[in-house]
C-alpha positions in Angstrom: 115.9 105.3 47.2 118.3 104.5 50.0 119.5 100.8 49.9 120.2 100.6 53.6 118.3 101.8 56.7 121.5 103.5 57.8 121.6 105.8 54.7 119.8 109.0 54.3 119.4 110.4 50.8 118.1 114.0 50.6 117.6 116.5 47.8 115.9 119.8 48.5 115.5 123.1 46.6 114.5 126.5 48.0 114.4 130.1 46.9 116.6 132.8 48.5 115.9 136.5 47.9 119.5 137.5 47.2 121.5 136.8 44.0 124.1 134.0 44.2 127.1 136.3 44.6 125.5 137.9 47.7 124.4 134.5 49.1 128.0 133.2 48.6 129.5 136.3 50.3 127.3 135.8 53.4 127.6 132.0 53.6 131.4 132.4 53.4 131.3 133.9 56.9 132.0 130.5 58.6 132.8 132.3 61.9 129.1 133.1 62.2 127.8 129.6 61.5 127.3 128.7 65.2 125.4 132.0 65.8 123.1 131.3 62.8 122.4 127.6 63.5 121.6 126.4 67.0 122.3 122.8 66.1 126.0 123.4 65.4 128.8 123.4 68.0 132.5 123.5 68.2 133.1 124.6 64.6 136.7 124.7 63.4 137.7 125.7 59.9 141.1 124.8 58.3 141.8 126.8 55.2 140.0 129.8 53.9 136.2 129.8 54.4 134.7 128.3 51.3 137.6 127.2 49.1 138.5 123.9 47.6 140.5 121.9 50.1 139.1 123.7 53.2 138.1 121.4 56.1 135.2 122.1 58.5 135.0 120.2 61.7 132.2 120.4 64.3 129.4 118.8 66.3 125.8 118.5 65.1 123.2 118.4 67.9 119.8 117.4 66.4 116.5 117.4 68.4 117.2 113.8 69.3 119.4 112.5 72.2 122.7 112.1 70.3 125.5 114.2 69.0 127.4 113.7 65.8 131.1 114.7 65.2 131.7 115.5 61.6 134.5 116.5 59.3 133.5 118.1 56.0 136.2 118.4 53.3 135.3 120.9 50.6 136.5 119.0 47.5 135.4 121.6 44.9 134.1 125.2 45.4 133.2 127.2 42.4 132.3 130.7 43.6 129.4 131.7 43.6 127.7 128.5 42.2 128.7 125.2 43.7 130.2 123.4 46.7 130.9 119.6 46.6 132.0 118.0 49.8 132.9 114.7 51.4 131.6 114.1 54.9 133.2 111.8 57.4 133.0 111.0 61.1 129.7 109.9 62.7 128.1 110.4 59.2 129.9 109.5 56.0 129.1 110.3 52.4 128.9 113.1 49.8 127.1 116.4 49.7 126.6 119.2 47.3 125.1 122.7 47.3 124.4 124.7 44.2 123.3 128.3 43.7 121.5 129.2 40.5 120.2 132.6 39.5 116.4 132.8 39.9 115.0 136.1 38.9 116.6 138.6 41.3 117.3 135.8 43.8 118.8 132.4 44.0 117.5 128.8 43.6 119.6 126.8 46.2 119.7 123.1 45.7 121.2 120.8 48.3 121.7 117.0 48.1 123.5 114.4 50.1 123.8 110.7 50.6 125.1 110.0 54.1 125.5 106.8 56.1 125.0 106.8 59.9 128.1 105.3 61.5 127.4 105.5 65.3 126.2 102.3 66.8 123.2 103.9 68.6 122.2 105.8 65.5 122.3 102.5 63.4 120.2 100.8 66.0 117.7 103.6 66.0 117.7 103.5 62.2 116.7 99.8 62.3 114.0 100.4 65.0 112.7 103.9 64.4 113.8 105.1 61.0 110.9 107.6 60.7 112.0 109.3 64.0 115.6 109.7 62.6 114.2 111.1 59.4 112.0 113.5 61.3 115.1 114.8 63.2 117.1 115.1 60.0 114.3 117.0 58.2 113.8 119.3 61.3 117.4 120.3 61.2 117.2 120.9 57.5 114.1 123.1 57.9 115.7 125.0 60.8 118.9 125.6 58.7 117.0 127.0 55.7 114.8 129.3 57.8 117.7 130.4 59.9 119.7 131.2 56.8 116.8 133.1 55.3 116.6 135.2 58.4 120.4 135.8 58.2 120.2 136.9 54.6 117.3 139.3 55.4 119.2 140.8 58.3 122.4 141.1 56.3 120.7 142.6 53.3 118.1 144.7 55.2 115.3 143.0 53.2 112.3 141.0 54.6 112.5 137.2 54.9 111.0 135.3 52.0 108.4 132.8 52.8 108.2 131.5 49.3 109.6 128.3 48.0 110.4 126.4 51.2 112.5 123.2 51.1 111.2 120.7 48.7 112.5 117.3 49.8 112.4 114.5 47.2 
């Protein structure tokens, strides 16, 4: 459980229809991120796509009236299984993404603990934490569904409706 109203802890797992090496190959196309995810703007990548030490900078625009500038440092990338990152900017914390073989597909698990740093976000967290959590979860859901559509288009397969995000 989060110890502060300013902290969001999340863990979710979902099924993707392609094996981890194919999922990794597609998600490594960082130049397509803004096309895939409508909430992402101004993405800049320093370093090679998904490699340890790479830095991603961008703006997240959730379905609420604020924008968040973020920097994500990829601390450890183990292809095609794991990414561990440190987030800073308007959100600060740690995040991880793992891909585990699951039949012919992949079990993707994401987790993060992030603290909201913007004054207006912190005020909203004190007054309307459920609204902020709703915005967060909506962005997560849109990201998962958007990536499933991307995987289907890239592989020529149909989009899987099974195993949606399972927040805990």
